[in-house]
C-alpha positions as MATLAB code, in Angstrom:
seq = 'MSSDRDYVIWNHINTIGHESFPDNLDVSWKVLEIVHKGRYSFVEAEAFPPTVGYPKFKFVLLFSSDQPTVVGCYFFDKSENWSLLFTMPRTPSDWKTL';
ca = [
       0.000    0.000    0.000;
       2.675    2.581    0.948;
       4.690    1.741   -2.174;
       1.586    2.540   -4.289;
       1.238    5.858   -2.473;
       4.947    6.579   -2.897;
       4.649    5.974   -6.639;
       1.677    8.346   -6.944;
       3.395   11.032   -4.860;
       6.713   10.865   -6.732;
       4.929   11.011  -10.085;
       2.564   13.843   -9.121;
       4.667   16.042   -6.827;
       4.749   18.907   -9.350;
       0.964   18.791   -9.722;
       0.577   18.735   -5.927;
       2.918   21.719   -5.571;
       1.352   23.687   -8.404;
      -2.190   23.122   -7.116;
      -1.094   24.240   -3.643;
       0.844   27.272   -4.911;
      -0.839   28.325   -8.180;
       1.135   31.594   -8.303;
       4.377   29.606   -8.565;
       3.879   27.428  -11.629;
       7.472   28.006  -12.753;
       8.981   25.925   -9.933;
       9.712   22.206   -9.791;
       9.143   20.220   -6.646;
      11.487   17.651   -5.111;
      10.321   15.035   -2.595;
      12.615   14.806    0.449;
      10.677   12.409    2.679;
       7.324   10.631    2.817;
       5.657    9.421    6.016;
       2.383    7.470    5.898;
      -0.036    7.538    8.842;
      -3.385    5.875    8.328;
      -5.123    7.320    5.307;
      -2.751   10.319    5.237;
       0.686   10.880    3.773;
       2.984   13.667    4.921;
       5.289   14.731    2.095;
       8.304   16.905    2.853;
       9.323   18.769   -0.301;
      11.429   21.640   -1.637;
      10.682   24.041   -4.477;
      13.309   24.802   -7.155;
      14.123   27.578   -7.642;
      13.397   28.390   -3.990;
      11.038   31.278   -4.720;
       7.937   30.079   -2.859;
       9.024   31.756    0.393;
      10.257   29.002    2.694;
      13.028   26.414    2.467;
      10.796   23.339    2.903;
       7.152   22.386    2.941;
       5.197   19.411    4.219;
       2.091   18.615    2.186;
      -0.630   16.645    3.960;
      -2.348   14.317    1.511;
      -5.544   12.349    2.069;
      -5.737    9.061    0.218;
      -9.425    8.199    0.039;
      -9.158    7.117   -3.590;
      -6.317    6.387   -6.009;
      -5.417   10.072   -6.292;
      -4.454   12.112   -3.237;
      -6.198   15.254   -2.066;
      -4.169   18.025   -0.434;
      -5.819   18.834    2.899;
      -3.106   21.043    4.388;
       0.459   22.242    4.268;
       3.167   23.137    6.773;
       6.247   25.289    6.199;
       9.660   25.033    7.819;
      10.384   28.401    9.409;
      13.634   30.187   10.193;
      13.579   28.940   13.792;
      13.566   25.405   12.368;
      10.003   24.554   13.358;
       7.098   23.271   11.277;
       4.192   25.732   11.241;
       0.786   25.280    9.627;
       0.565   27.352    6.451;
      -2.894   26.438    5.177;
      -5.741   23.948    5.327;
      -8.176   23.263    2.528;
     -11.827   24.124    3.214;
     -14.343   21.325    3.558;
     -11.710   18.609    4.076;
     -11.098   16.394    7.123;
      -8.890   17.829    9.862;
      -8.221   14.694   11.934;
      -4.651   14.639   10.519;
      -3.734   17.536   12.822;
      -3.642   15.100   15.757;
      -1.378   12.533   14.075;
];
């Protein structure tokens, strides 16, 4: 199961990044780490060139079908902490307790 998710994430990371940051369609996204917890996957990624505003991001993906849905995103701040950047309206929020 996680290898199927990994495959989807690696092959769609640019789409995930572009949908999350539609003003930055000129960047490419690189997966750094993937952690699966239940029906969610937490995808640490970097944008190249680094023009999105932060050095790293962590996309929260819900896998309720074959294709993931972005439900939220964290950013890695200058004090080296993960902070919530956004959540998508009308999506589950139970991932915040994982």
